[in-house]
ROLO-776701 format. One record per residue (C-alpha): x, y, z. Coordinates in pm, whole numbers, plus 50000, padded with zeros to 5 digits. Example, Ala and Ser with C-alpha at 12.3 -4.5 7.8 and 13.67 -1.06 7.14 Angstrom:
% residues 2
512304955050780 513674989450714 
***
This chain:
% residues 392
127594913885062 130754910785269 131224907185647 134604914985807 135874918886163 138794937186320 139964941486678 142434961986881 143914958287228 145394993487228 145105010187567 143885043887443 140665049587250 142165071086968 144865045186895 142375016286909 140045033986664 142975041486433 144045004986435 140484993386362 140235016786063 143625005885927 142824968885971 139474972085794 140994991685506 143724965285475 140994939085419 138804960085186 139344993485009 135615000885031 133745018685309 131354996985514 127605001685502 127294994485876 129714991386167 128814970386472 131104984186744 131744965887073 134124978087343 134974975087712 134195002287964 137795014987960 137055031187624 135315064587589 132275060587363 132325097187257 135975095987151 135405062686979 132365074586785 134055106486664 137225087986561 135395061086362 133005085586198 135975107086094 137415077085907 134075063785778 131795094385753 129095077985539 128975045285734 126145038485978 127395030086328 125855013086630 127875004886943 127524988987284 129894981487571 130774945287652 131824927487972 135434915987990 136304916687620 134864905387288 135124873187085 135794870986713 136734841686493 140394847786588 139834843886963 138984862787280 140194898787284 140774915887616 143884928287794 144064947688120 140454958188075 140894971387720 139204957387412 137614970587093 136224949386812 133994957186516 132074938686250 131834957085918 129044949785671 129724958985308 126534958485106 125984981984811 122624966184730 121284966485088 120134994585316 120825002385682 119485028285924 120405037186282 118775057886557 119335063186927 117965082487223 119295088387574 117255089287893 115025066888101 112085065387858 113225064087494 110395063987240 111285031987058 108475035086805 109795069186702 113315054686692 112195026986457 110635052086220 113735074186231 115995044386161 113825032985870 113925068085724 117695069085783 117975037185579 115935052085296 113215025485317 110075043785442 107075020785467 109134989085427 109524964285712 113174956385789 114574921185776 116094926086121 116064950186415 119304950786615 118664964686964 121064975987237 119644991887553 120934999987898 119854975088166 116354981788295 114864994787972 114684962587772 111084951687833 109704986187750 111744987487429 110534953087321 106924962487396 107344992587166 108784971086887 105884946786923 103414975586913 105004989086595 105684956886404 103774928786573 105424894686537 106614900486182 110174913386225 113054893886384 114894910986670 118404903886794 119664923087094 121924926187394 121944949287695 124964971887747 127434957688000 130444967688207 133054947888397 131554949488746 127824958188735 128664993788845 126645011988580 129685020788367 128105006688049 127925028287736 126025030587406 126805049787089 125425056086742 126035079786450 124785110486633 125445104787002 126545083987297 125735079087664 125165054587947 121375053787975 119165049087672 118555028087364 120145024487020 118855003686733 119604995586372 117244983686100 118804960885840 117724954385481 120664932785369 121154918185023 121314882985165 119284858385368 119324856685747 118994828886004 118144835686368 118454817286698 117594825687060 118624799187312 119684792287668 122144766187789 120104754888093 117764726888197 114964729088457 115034714088804 111934704289004 112364733489249 109814760889190 107584785989366 105234815489315 106284852089338 104224865789630 106074898689689 107644921389427 109034956489392 110494966289056 113084939988964 113414928389327 111574896389414 110754900589781 109074867389860 108524833489700 105624813889847 105414841190117 108994834290234 111974857790179 113174851289824 116884849189907 116144823590178 114144802089935 116834805289669 119494795089921 117524763590005 116984755589636 120704759289564 121614739089877 123874765490029 125314757190369 125064793790476 122574820990378 123314841290069 125204872790178 123744907190115 125324922089804 126254911689449 125924874589367 126034876388986 129104854288941 128044828589200 124544823489053 125444819388686 124974781688680 121724782488881 119444809888744 115694812888774 113234809588488 109624813088386 108044788588144 106804807087836 105344779387623 105644744587477 107324732787158 106804696587052 105554689487406 108794703087555 108594734687769 110754764787687 111794792187927 112794828387971 115684831188218 116354856388494 119814860188650 119894868589024 122114899489048 122134907189420 120674898889760 119074929089925 119044938690293 115454926290325 116404891890190 115024899289846 116554888489515 117264915689258 117084901788904 118274913988565 114754910988421 111274921788519 108874896088663 105224896988766 103414890189089 101944855289076 104434841788821 106054808288886 109834808188919 111734776188852 115354768688939 117494760488634 120844743088614 123844740288386 127564732988385 130504745688183 130144716587946 126404721487920 126814758287838 129354750087569 127254723187407 123924741287417 125384774487303 126134756986976 122404759086907 122924796286852 124974789886537 122714762886394 121244770986053 117734757586000 116444765085647 113054781785664 110174781085421 111244797685096 114954797885182 117354785884912 118714751484990 122334758984906 122944788085141 126364792985301 127174814885603 129344845485536 129314861585881 127534861386217 126664882786516 126354861286829 125234880387140 126414860287443 125484865087808 128204880388027 127244856788310 127854826688088 131144842187981 132204844588349 131124808588413 133184795588120 136334813188238 139354800088052 137194779087819 136274808187593 138714793987340 136474763287322 133544785787225 135584800286938 136644765686822 133134751286838 131584781086661 134234777086390 133464740186352 129754747386316 129954778386093 133144771585899 135974795885845 133924827885848 134094860286049 131874864386355 131674888386648 130414881487000 129864908287265 129104898187625 125924914987747 123804919288063 120644906487894 119714891687560 116704898087337 115114877287064 112024858286954 111054825987126 109764795586931 106194808186889 107234843586801 107164858587151 109544888087176 111504883387498 114244897787716 116074870987910 119344864788091 122014838388039 120944833687679 122454836087330 120824856787056 122264854286708 121864862786342 123794844986068 124214862085731 123804837385444 124614838585073 123374814984805 
***
């Protein structure tokens, strides 16, 4: 098993794909088993897919757009809106399958079965499902995975993103590409895996009940317009303006308590995306009428320190005691990326200190998916979802 990364800042998609192929081949003469492809909205997913498949025709491919660049172990990659980075998994003894579907209602259970068949492992549960969906479809996709597998299979995921929440996100896989839909990969690697799903936030005492709801728009909290309540909770001098507020709300999201671990509550976060004309709050997750929303808080330093939990390796029952990381996928919230600003280099340095001198890749997404401490499969915002590949 080998895990390599490559990136390109070329400002055309064909040249970027060519550079990626050349840089991978310079590191290994073999063809990868799986390519994880992350790119900014400036790239054309169709051109990118065709170019990479032409160079690696037998390699499985799954791709997703990222907000404002991509991180690897060598730093943050993004220039004038252009960035392409890939992680390549080389694994002759493992198996990998990919499937995707466009539209508003992908059949995720059928996709799972297609991906398992594509990997040549019919009837065998994968060690990992990697999920990328367009914003708005995540909860339905997770419900389908739960219905198919129950709580037995780990899931790592991130929602497709763009640079300005304008709907310019893209997905791609071996056989297609598009802006609305779902792609997934099933992994049967010849190595052990460690998973984490964390947020970098702490709860405040400010909370209220959702009393009005339409889709992902919270209309009222405790029978008062939601944006007005949120403005009071966040101690704004003036009301929140109608329109996008994604950047301004990154350090003060909302959350719902999901459970308790060692007598400490844990949460699923929701990022306020916009204030609507009727003083509602549009979120990047679904909520339910009657749920309790709690204001959360963090700082740049808090995000940096708590995001380190995503690259912590906790040996599980039956895991060899002498495992060493060989590569990692760390899905990182785009909102947290915006809040950290120029401190992205600190993320790279701290990940390197925790993991050692190994390759990793980090896209910035508009939602993160994973399993919470008691196995609950969840879609949240402002979180970090990761898988670390380990060898004995």
